[in-house]
C-alpha positions in Angstrom: 7.3 -38.4 3.3 7.7 -36.2 6.4 6.7 -39.1 8.6 9.9 -40.9 7.6 11.9 -38.5 9.8 11.8 -37.9 13.5 11.0 -34.2 13.2 9.7 -31.5 10.9 13.1 -29.8 11.2 15.0 -32.8 9.9 12.7 -33.0 6.9 13.2 -29.3 6.2 17.0 -29.7 6.4 16.9 -32.5 3.8 14.5 -30.7 1.6 16.8 -27.7 1.7 19.8 -29.7 0.6 17.9 -31.4 -2.1 16.6 -28.2 -3.6 19.6 -26.0 -3.0 22.1 -25.3 -5.8 24.8 -25.0 -3.1 26.0 -28.4 -2.0 27.7 -27.3 1.2 26.1 -25.1 3.9 27.1 -24.2 7.4 24.9 -24.2 10.5 23.7 -20.5 10.5 23.0 -20.7 6.7 20.8 -23.7 7.2 19.0 -22.2 10.3 18.4 -19.0 8.4 17.1 -20.8 5.3 14.5 -22.7 7.2 13.8 -20.0 9.8 14.7 -22.2 12.8 16.8 -21.8 15.9 20.5 -22.6 15.5 20.5 -25.0 18.5 17.5 -27.0 17.3 19.0 -27.3 13.8 22.4 -28.4 15.3 20.7 -31.1 17.3 18.8 -32.5 14.2 22.0 -32.3 12.1 23.8 -34.5 14.7 21.0 -37.1 14.4 21.2 -37.0 10.6 24.9 -37.5 10.8 24.4 -40.6 13.0 22.0 -41.9 10.4 24.8 -41.2 7.8 22.4 -39.2 5.6 24.4 -35.9 6.3 28.1 -35.5 6.5 30.1 -32.8 8.2 33.5 -31.4 7.3 35.7 -28.6 8.7 37.1 -26.0 6.4 39.2 -23.4 8.3 37.2 -22.4 11.3 33.8 -23.4 9.9 31.9 -26.7 9.8 30.1 -27.4 6.6 27.3 -29.8 6.1 26.1 -31.6 3.0 24.3 -34.7 1.8 26.4 -37.8 2.2 27.0 -39.1 -1.3 27.9 -42.5 0.1 24.5 -43.0 1.7 23.2 -46.2 0.2 19.7 -45.0 -0.9 20.6 -41.4 -1.6 19.1 -41.4 -5.1 15.9 -42.9 -3.9 15.8 -40.4 -1.0 16.3 -37.4 -3.3 13.6 -38.7 -5.6 11.2 -38.9 -2.7 12.2 -35.4 -1.5 11.5 -34.0 -5.0 8.2 -35.7 -5.2 7.3 -34.5 -1.7 8.3 -31.0 -2.6 5.9 -31.0 -5.6 3.1 -32.3 -3.4 3.8 -29.5 -0.9 3.7 -26.9 -3.6 0.4 -28.4 -4.8 -1.0 -28.3 -1.3 0.0 -24.7 -0.8 -1.0 -23.2 -4.0 -3.8 -25.3 -5.5 -6.7 -23.0 -4.5 -8.8 -20.2 -6.0 -6.7 -17.1 -5.6 -8.2 -13.5 -5.5 -5.9 -10.7 -6.5 -6.1 -8.2 -3.6 -3.9 -5.4 -4.9 -1.5 -4.4 -7.6 1.1 -1.8 -6.6 3.5 -0.6 -9.2 6.2 0.6 -6.8 6.0 -1.6 -3.7 8.6 -2.2 -1.0 9.0 -6.0 -0.3 10.7 -5.3 3.0 7.8 -3.2 4.2 5.1 -5.3 2.7 6.3 -8.5 4.5 5.3 -6.8 7.8 1.5 -6.6 7.0 1.6 -9.9 5.1 3.0 -11.8 8.1 0.6 -9.9 10.3 -2.4 -10.9 8.1 -1.6 -14.6 8.5 -0.6 -14.4 12.2 -1.2 -11.5 14.5 -4.4 -10.4 12.7 -6.3 -13.0 14.6 -6.3 -10.5 17.5 -8.3 -8.4 17.8 -10.2 -9.3 14.6 -10.9 -12.9 15.7 -9.6 -14.5 12.5 -6.3 -14.4 10.5 -6.0 -15.0 6.8 -4.9 -18.6 6.0 -2.8 -18.0 3.0 -1.2 -15.0 1.2 0.9 -15.0 -2.0 2.6 -12.1 -3.6 4.4 -11.8 -6.9 7.3 -9.3 -7.4 8.8 -8.2 -10.7 11.3 -5.8 -9.5 9.3 -3.4 -7.3 6.0 -4.2 -9.1 3.7 -6.2 -6.8 0.6 -8.3 -7.2 -0.7 -9.9 -4.1 -3.3 -12.6 -3.6 -5.6 -14.1 -0.9 -7.5 -17.4 -1.0 -10.8 -16.1 -2.4 -13.2 -18.0 0.0 -11.1 -17.3 3.0 -11.1 -13.6 2.2 -14.9 -13.5 1.8 -15.3 -15.3 5.1 -13.0 -12.9 7.0 -15.0 -10.0 5.6 -18.3 -11.5 6.8 -16.8 -12.4 10.1 -15.6 -8.8 10.7 -19.0 -7.2 9.6 -20.8 -9.6 12.0 -18.4 -8.5 14.7 -19.1 -4.8 14.0 -22.8 -5.3 14.2 -22.6 -7.5 17.4 -20.2 -5.2 19.1 -20.3 -1.5 18.1 -17.7 -0.7 20.8 -15.2 -2.9 18.8 -16.0 -1.0 15.6 -15.3 2.4 17.3 -12.3 1.0 19.1 -10.7 0.1 15.7 -10.7 3.8 14.8 -9.3 4.8 18.2 -6.5 2.2 17.9 -5.6 3.3 14.4 -5.1 6.8 15.6 -3.2 5.6 18.7 -0.8 3.6 16.6 -0.5 6.4 14.0 0.8 8.6 16.8 3.0 5.9 18.2 4.5 5.2 14.8 5.1 8.9 14.2 6.8 9.3 17.6 9.1 6.4 16.8 9.9 7.6 13.3 10.9 11.1 14.5 13.6 9.5 16.6 15.3 7.8 13.7 18.4 9.8 12.9 19.1 10.9 9.3 22.8 11.1 9.8 25.6 9.6 11.9 24.2 6.0 11.5 27.6 4.9 10.2 28.9 5.5 13.8 26.2 3.3 15.4 26.9 -0.3 16.3 25.0 -3.1 14.7 22.9 -3.7 17.9 21.6 -0.2 17.7 20.8 -0.5 14.0 19.0 -3.8 14.6 17.0 -2.2 17.4 15.7 0.4 15.0 14.7 -2.4 12.6 13.0 -4.5 15.3 11.2 -1.7 17.0 9.8 -0.5 13.7 8.7 -4.0 12.8 6.9 -4.5 16.2 5.1 -1.2 16.1 4.0 -1.5 12.5 2.8 -5.1 13.1 0.6 -3.8 15.9 -0.6 -1.0 13.7 -1.7 -3.4 11.0 -3.7 -5.6 13.4 -6.1 -2.7 13.6 -5.3 -0.7 10.5 -6.3 -3.4 8.0 -9.6 -4.2 9.6 -11.7 -1.6 7.6 -10.1 -2.8 4.4 -10.6 -6.5 5.2 -14.3 -5.8 5.9 -15.1 -4.3 2.5 -12.3 -4.1 0.0 -12.4 -7.5 -1.5 -16.0 -8.7 -1.2 -18.0 -5.6 -0.5 -19.1 -7.3 2.7 -19.6 -4.1 4.7 -21.3 -2.2 1.8 -23.6 -5.1 1.1 -24.6 -5.3 4.7 -25.2 -1.6 4.9 -27.4 -1.7 1.9 -29.4 -4.6 3.4 -30.0 -2.7 6.6 -31.5 0.2 4.6 -33.5 -2.2 2.4 -34.9 -3.9 5.5 -36.0 -0.5 6.7 -38.0 -0.1 3.6 -35.7 2.2 1.6 -36.4 1.9 -2.2 -33.6 0.4 -4.4 -33.1 3.7 -6.3 -32.4 5.5 -3.1 -30.1 3.1 -1.3 -26.8 4.4 -2.8 -27.7 8.0 -2.1 -28.7 7.2 1.5 -25.7 5.0 2.2 -23.4 7.7 0.8 -25.0 10.3 3.0 -25.1 8.2 6.2 -21.4 7.3 5.9 -20.4 10.9 5.2 -17.3 11.5 7.5 -18.0 14.0 10.3 -14.5 15.6 10.0 -12.0 16.3 7.2 -9.2 13.8 6.5 -5.5 14.7 6.8 -5.5 14.8 3.0 -8.2 17.6 3.0 -6.5 19.4 5.9 -3.2 19.5 3.8 -5.1 21.0 0.8 -6.9 23.5 3.1 -3.7 24.6 4.8 -2.1 25.4 1.4 -5.3 27.2 0.4 -5.1 29.4 3.5 -1.6 30.4 2.6 -2.9 31.3 -0.8 -5.5 33.5 0.8 -2.8 35.3 2.6 -1.1 36.0 -0.7 -4.3 37.1 -2.4 -5.0 39.6 0.4 -1.6 41.2 0.0 -1.7 43.3 -3.2 2.1 43.5 -3.5 2.5 39.7 -3.0 -0.3 38.9 -5.4 1.3 41.0 -8.1 4.6 39.0 -7.7 2.8 35.7 -8.0 0.7 36.7 -10.9 3.5 38.2 -12.9 5.6 35.1 -12.4 2.8 32.8 -13.6 2.0 35.1 -16.6 5.6 35.1 -17.7 6.0 31.4 -17.3 2.7 30.5 -19.1 2.9 33.0 -21.9 6.6 33.2 -22.5 8.7 30.3 -21.1 6.2 27.5 -21.7 5.4 28.6 -25.3 9.1 28.9 -26.0 9.9 25.4 -24.7 6.7 23.8 -25.9 6.2 21.9 -22.7 3.2 20.0 -21.4 1.7 20.5 -17.9 3.1 18.0 -15.4 5.7 16.7 -17.7 9.1 16.3 -16.1 10.6 19.1 -18.2 7.6 21.4 -17.4 8.0 20.9 -13.7 11.8 21.3 -13.8 11.4 24.6 -15.6 8.6 25.7 -13.2 10.8 24.9 -10.2 13.6 27.0 -11.7 11.3 30.0 -12.2 9.6 29.9 -8.8 13.0 30.0 -7.1 13.3 33.6 -8.4 10.5 34.8 -6.2 11.8 33.4 -2.9 13.5 36.6 -1.9 10.3 38.5 -2.9 8.0 36.7 -0.5 7.4 38.4 2.8 8.6 36.6 6.0 5.1 36.0 7.3 4.1 34.1 4.2 7.5 32.4 3.7 7.3 31.0 7.3 3.9 29.5 6.5 5.2 27.9 3.3 8.2 26.4 5.1 6.0 25.1 7.9 3.8 23.4 5.3 6.8 21.9 3.6 8.2 20.5 6.8 4.9 19.0 7.7 4.1 17.3 4.5 7.3 16.7 2.4 7.3 13.0 3.0 3.8 12.3 1.6 5.3 11.6 -1.8 7.4 8.7 -0.4 5.1 5.9 -1.6 7.0 2.8 -0.5 10.5 3.2 -2.1 13.3 5.6 -2.7 12.3 5.7 -6.4 9.4 8.1 -5.5 11.5 10.3 -3.2 10.1 13.2 -1.3 8.6 16.6 -2.3 10.9 19.6 -2.6 10.2 23.0 -1.1 9.7 24.2 -4.7 6.9 21.7 -5.2 4.8 23.4 -2.6 5.8 26.9 -3.9 4.6 25.8 -7.4 1.3 24.5 -6.0 0.8 27.8 -4.2 1.5 29.7 -7.4 -1.0 27.5 -9.2 -3.6 28.0 -6.5 -3.2 31.7 -6.3 -3.5 32.1 -10.1 -6.1 29.3 -10.6 -9.0 31.0 -8.7 -10.0 34.6 -8.4 -10.8 34.2 -4.7 -9.5 31.2 -2.7 -11.2 32.5 0.4 -14.6 32.3 -1.4 -13.8 28.8 -2.6 -12.8 27.7 0.9 -16.0 29.2 2.4 -18.0 27.5 -0.4 -16.4 24.1 0.5 -17.0 24.6 4.2 -20.6 25.6 3.4 -21.0 22.4 1.4 -19.6 20.3 4.2 -22.1 21.9 6.7 -24.9 21.3 4.1 -24.0 17.6 3.9 -24.0 17.4 7.7 -27.5 18.9 7.9 -28.7 16.6 5.1 -27.3 13.6 7.0 -29.0 14.7 10.2 -32.3 15.2 8.4 -32.0 11.7 6.8 -31.3 10.2 10.2 -34.6 11.8 11.5 -36.5 10.8 8.4 -35.4 7.1 8.7 -35.8 7.3 12.5 -32.5 5.5 12.8 -31.8 3.7 16.1 -28.8 4.8 18.2 -27.0 1.6 17.2 -27.5 2.2 13.5 -26.3 5.8 13.9 -23.2 4.6 15.7 -22.7 1.9 13.0 -22.8 4.3 10.1 -20.8 7.0 11.9 -17.9 4.5 12.7 -18.0 3.4 9.1 -17.6 7.0 7.9 -14.8 7.4 10.4 -13.0 4.5 8.7 -12.4 6.8 5.8 -10.7 9.4 8.0 -8.5 6.9 9.9 -7.4 5.3 6.6 -5.6 8.6 5.7 -4.2 8.8 9.3 -2.8 5.4 8.8 -1.4 6.2 5.3 0.4 9.5 6.4 2.0 7.8 9.4 3.2 4.9 7.2 4.6 7.2 4.5 6.6 9.0 7.2 7.9 5.7 8.6 8.8 4.4 5.2 10.9 7.6 4.5 12.6 7.6 7.9 13.4 3.8 8.0 15.3 4.2 4.7 18.2 5.8 6.6 19.0 2.8 8.8 18.2 0.4 6.0 20.8 2.1 3.8 23.4 1.7 6.6 22.6 -2.0 7.1 22.7 -2.6 3.4 26.1 -1.0 3.2 27.5 -3.1 6.0 26.3 -6.4 4.6 27.4 -5.7 1.1 24.1 -5.4 -0.8 22.2 -2.5 -2.4 19.2 -1.0 -0.7 16.9 -2.6 -3.2 18.4 -6.0 -2.7 18.0 -5.6 1.1 14.3 -4.9 0.6 14.0 -8.5 -0.8 15.4 -10.1 2.3 13.4 -11.6 5.1 14.0 -10.1 8.6 15.8 -13.3 9.7 18.1 -13.0 6.7 18.9 -9.4 7.4 19.7 -10.2 11.0 22.0 -13.1 10.1 23.7 -11.0 7.5 24.3 -8.2 10.0 25.5 -10.3 12.9 27.0 -13.4 11.2 27.9 -12.2 7.7 25.6 -14.7 6.1 23.9 -13.6 2.9 23.1 -15.4 -0.3 23.6 -12.6 -2.8 22.8 -14.7 -5.8 19.5 -15.7 -4.4 18.7 -12.1 -3.5 19.5 -10.9 -7.0 17.2 -13.5 -8.4 14.4 -12.3 -6.1 14.8 -8.7 -7.4 14.3 -9.9 -10.9 11.3 -12.1 -10.2 10.0 -13.9 -7.1 7.0 -15.3 -5.3 6.6 -14.6 -1.6 4.3 -16.9 0.4 3.2 -16.7 4.0 0.8 -18.7 6.2 0.7 -19.2 10.0 4.3 -19.3 11.4 5.7 -19.7 7.9 7.1 -17.4 5.2 9.1 -18.4 2.1 10.5 -16.9 -1.1 10.5 -18.7 -4.4 12.6 -17.2 -7.1 13.6 -17.5 -10.7 12.2 -20.3 -12.9 10.5 -22.1 -10.0 8.6 -18.9 -9.0 7.4 -18.4 -12.6 6.3 -22.0 -12.9 4.2 -21.8 -9.7 2.7 -18.5 -10.7 1.8 -19.8 -14.2 0.4 -23.1 -12.9 -1.5 -22.0 -9.8 -2.0 -18.2 -9.6 -2.1 -16.2 -12.8 -5.4 -16.2 -14.7 -6.0 -14.5 -18.0 -9.1 -12.3 -17.8 -11.6 -12.2 -20.6 -11.5 -8.6 -21.6 -14.0 -8.3 -24.5 -16.5 -6.1 -22.6 -18.1 -2.8 -23.4 -19.5 -2.2 -19.9 -17.5 -2.4 -16.6 -19.2 -3.0 -13.2 -17.7 -1.9 -9.9 -18.8 -0.2 -6.7 -19.9 3.3 -6.1 -17.1 5.3 -4.4 -18.9 8.6 -4.8 -22.2 9.3 -6.5 -22.6 11.2 -9.8 -22.3 11.0 -13.6 -19.6 12.1 -16.0 -18.6 11.6 -19.6 -15.1 12.0 -20.9 -12.0 10.6 -22.4 -10.0 8.0 -20.5 -6.5 8.7 -19.3 -4.7 5.8 -17.6 -2.7 7.2 -14.6 -0.7 4.9 -12.3 2.4 6.9 -11.7 3.5 10.5 -11.5 4.8 10.5 -15.1 1.3 9.6 -16.4 -0.2 12.8 -15.1 1.1 14.8 -18.2 -1.7 13.1 -20.2 -4.6 14.4 -18.1 -6.7 17.4 -19.3 -9.6 19.1 -17.7 -12.7 16.9 -17.8 -10.9 13.6 -18.5 -11.8 10.4 -16.8 -8.9 9.3 -14.6 -8.5 5.5 -14.7 -6.0 3.9 -12.3 -5.2 0.6 -10.6 -5.6 2.5 -7.4 -4.9 6.2 -6.8 -2.3 7.5 -4.4 -1.7 11.0 -2.9 1.0 11.8 -5.5 -1.6 11.7 -8.2 -3.7 14.4 -6.6 -2.8 17.2 -9.2 -4.2 15.0 -12.0 -7.2 14.1 -9.9 -8.1 17.7 -9.5 -8.4 18.0 -13.3 -10.4 14.8 -13.8 -14.2 14.7 -14.1 -14.4 11.3 -12.5 -12.3 8.5 -11.2 -12.4 4.8 -12.1 -10.2 2.2 -10.3 -9.4 -1.5 -10.6 -9.2 -1.9 -6.8 -10.4 -0.4 -3.6 -13.3 -0.2 -1.2 -15.3 2.6 0.2 -12.4 3.6 2.4 -9.9 3.6 -0.5 -7.9 6.7 -1.4 -9.9 7.3 -4.6 -13.3 7.0 -2.8 -12.2 9.4 0.0 -10.8 12.0 -2.4 -13.9 11.7 -4.6 -16.1 12.4 -1.7 -14.1 15.4 -0.6 -13.9 16.8 -4.2 -17.6 15.7 -5.0 -16.5 13.8 -8.1 -18.2 10.6 -9.4 -16.1 7.6 -8.6 -16.4 3.9 -9.5 -14.1 1.6 -7.6 -13.3 -2.1 -7.6 -13.9 -2.7 -11.4 -11.0 -5.2 -11.3 -10.1 -4.8 -15.0 -10.6 -1.1 -15.9 -6.9 -0.5 -16.6 -6.8 -3.7 -18.8 -10.0 -3.0 -20.8 -9.8 0.7 -21.2 -7.1 2.6 -23.1 -6.1 6.3 -23.4 -8.6 8.2 -25.6 -11.6 5.9 -25.1 -14.8 7.9 -24.6 -16.7 6.6 -21.6 -19.8 7.4 -19.5 -19.5 7.0 -15.8 -22.6 6.2 -13.8 -21.2 6.1 -10.3 -24.7 5.8 -8.8 -24.9 2.3 -10.3 -21.2 1.5 -10.3 -21.1 1.3 -14.1 -18.6 2.5 -16.7 -19.8 2.3 -20.3 -17.5 2.5 -23.3 -19.1 4.8 -25.9 -16.3 4.5 -28.5 
């Protein structure tokens, strides 16, 4: 069908008119819809007018274009275009799709940056880009997919590249840190007020600069995930290295875990340690300790009993916030300064993708401090014990390296792999800060183009630019996307399908119903160990109220805002993730058993199920 026309652009123009519910469009609308340059579109429109397929009419100061109803073979042309459209859909989506991630509170505006990067800029420095990516949105709930074979091949390619060039593997970690700093520096410059006085060129520069930096960031930041998260490529290769060295099967998981033990703490652990050190200051001051203990006693024994509240429920936390405010003026300046510094350093870490998560309040950290101070008799002893455990692990690792007589190259390989776990958190913290700060200029742009912040998040960059500079925005289409849409990207292309067409494509080509009648789940070891307990499904903050000490926390994938519940859990089980996932990193730092990448844990298991977790073998068994 495309060969009937002189150019790809001409074909795309006709396909647009044939599929659009709007019969008349002007130049910029057409150019925006097919993501092409205005001048090129104008030239092709002129040719189509000469062929009498398209007609042009002037309404006011604007020229509108539409299909020419007098064109002799218009019905046949439209039938061919429809048939061609279906064939294109079949070509695009008829493949075996692998669900990469499910995120319950995703940000389509932000996610489009890595998605476009994965199918375009990811070719450098990784050497290969993903061929296809499809993502489904139902409101902010996201499911995104890769071509299964393509994903596996990219994982193998990257692991080969690591082993053939250890400098590259180490450089990935260096570049992640470099771009984390660059992204943080840029984000700090975004003003939180006065944007209403900025011109549209300035607003767009914020938008474009962020997109450019974040795209560069993902070229390196996604490499560790791509190497292991979807096909266990890196893990399987690491196991093979050990097996080829003569390590017995029953020791491989143990040795692999020890050899990839990070050599420094993650930002996540640093944040926890910093709050612990403030708690130590409180415990060392008798007067301050008495203030904290009396508040906690009164709250637990009087207020909570009276209100009948549950730990981590919204009502509980609101009441706790109200109570901790009463001790603000009783905290000595030295300690208050430390709490304020901690708050200003980490408040944004709650901002997981959208405004619906928000940021942490000062009272949140004050509550955590009260809990810590009252939760352990000696925080200093606990911190020293953890530091002692870290040093012990380092010695065990060095002894294992000597025992196995590892070559320098193998030492570098496993060390860089362990460092992936640290730079993953570096990447996440920088992104969360950027996500929070970019909200300010996005809100201003949304206000100027007449859409809500959520609606703007469902617009392509080219659409936002045209709306801002040319007042072109299809609000009906955007509203449909918010309700349900399918986003697709490949090299030099990105497209949204919305409404019924999106649902039809998803049902026909992407969605697969899993067979869930299983009593034993198999995944990957995130951290070794065994545990038995009752399942609690925890995907969002409001789920944390369910978790009691010793429960098994089961999640699609854990995030930093779930940390209070993770501290209570005896083990973690996730649908998704690799050895550099948040769950695996936290599990290692907390020394908790963790099974990742089960794919279906949150679908098979339900609250109250009794399970046994054998993380050494990556198995979760349902007892009853």
